[in-house]
C-alpha positions as CSV (number, residue, x, y, z in Angstrom):
1,M,87.3,119.0,89.4
2,A,89.1,116.4,91.4
3,D,92.1,114.3,90.4
4,V,92.2,109.8,92.3
5,A,95.6,108.3,91.3
6,F,96.6,105.5,93.4
7,E,98.7,101.8,92.2
8,R,98.1,98.7,94.2
9,T,100.8,95.6,93.6
10,H,98.9,92.2,92.8
11,A,100.0,88.9,92.4
12,L,97.2,87.7,90.0
13,G,99.5,88.3,86.7
14,L,98.0,89.9,83.3
15,E,95.3,87.6,82.6
16,R,93.9,87.2,85.8
17,A,93.7,90.5,86.8
18,R,92.5,91.7,83.3
19,A,89.4,89.1,84.2
20,V,89.4,91.1,87.8
21,A,89.7,94.7,86.1
22,Q,86.2,93.4,84.0
23,R,84.2,92.3,86.7
24,L,85.1,95.6,88.4
25,A,84.1,97.2,85.7
26,D,80.8,95.5,84.7
27,E,79.5,95.8,88.4
28,M,80.4,99.2,87.8
29,R,78.2,99.3,84.9
30,A,75.2,98.0,86.6
31,D,75.1,100.2,90.0
32,Y,76.8,103.6,88.4
33,G,76.2,103.3,85.0
34,V,80.2,103.7,84.5
35,E,80.2,102.8,80.8
36,S,84.4,101.1,79.7
37,R,86.6,100.0,77.0
38,W,88.9,98.2,76.6
39,D,92.3,99.9,74.9
40,G,95.4,97.0,75.1
41,N,95.9,97.1,78.4
42,E,94.0,99.8,79.4
43,L,90.5,99.7,80.8
44,V,89.4,102.9,79.9
45,F,86.0,104.2,81.7
46,S,83.5,107.5,81.9
47,R,80.1,108.3,83.0
48,V,79.2,111.6,84.1
49,G,81.0,113.6,86.3
50,L,84.0,111.0,86.3
51,S,86.0,109.6,84.1
52,G,89.5,107.9,83.7
53,V,91.8,104.4,83.6
54,L,92.6,102.0,84.8
55,R,95.8,100.2,83.8
56,V,96.3,96.5,84.6
57,N,99.9,95.1,84.4
58,P,101.4,91.5,85.6
59,D,102.4,92.6,88.6
60,S,100.4,96.0,89.8
61,V,97.2,98.2,88.3
62,R,96.5,101.8,88.8
63,L,93.5,104.6,89.0
64,D,93.4,107.6,87.3
65,A,90.2,109.4,87.7
66,R,89.3,112.4,87.2
67,L,86.4,114.0,89.3
68,G,83.8,116.8,87.7
69,F,82.6,120.0,90.0
70,L,79.6,117.3,91.8
71,F,81.5,114.2,93.3
72,S,84.9,116.4,93.7
73,A,83.0,117.0,97.2
74,Y,83.0,113.8,97.7
75,K,86.6,112.8,96.6
76,T,87.7,111.3,100.3
77,R,84.8,109.0,100.2
78,I,85.5,107.9,97.2
79,E,89.0,107.4,97.3
80,A,88.3,105.1,100.4
81,A,85.4,102.8,98.3
82,M,88.2,102.7,95.6
83,S,90.8,101.3,97.9
84,S,88.7,98.9,99.8
85,N,87.5,97.6,96.2
86,F,91.0,97.3,94.8
87,A,91.9,94.9,98.5
88,R,89.0,93.0,97.5
89,Y,89.4,93.1,94.0
90,F,92.7,92.5,93.7
91,G,94.7,91.4,97.4
92,A,96.4,93.6,99.4
């Protein structure tokens, strides 16, 4: 298994960042079948071959994910896509 972890600062504040994270989760569910649920300010997500948590803070978001065997072959591509999406959703 492979791990993916990164953190990005933002200037959205906690409530707006949570709303953005929910929008991202909704898109991931529709596009890739990723299920998620909130546990406080942590968005816990999973699907076959992928699991993790997105921690939403007032000035940053942190992603910690675990990729299963099949997804680990695409780790570099997944990291690049996530980084691009986070820049788009949470700002540079």
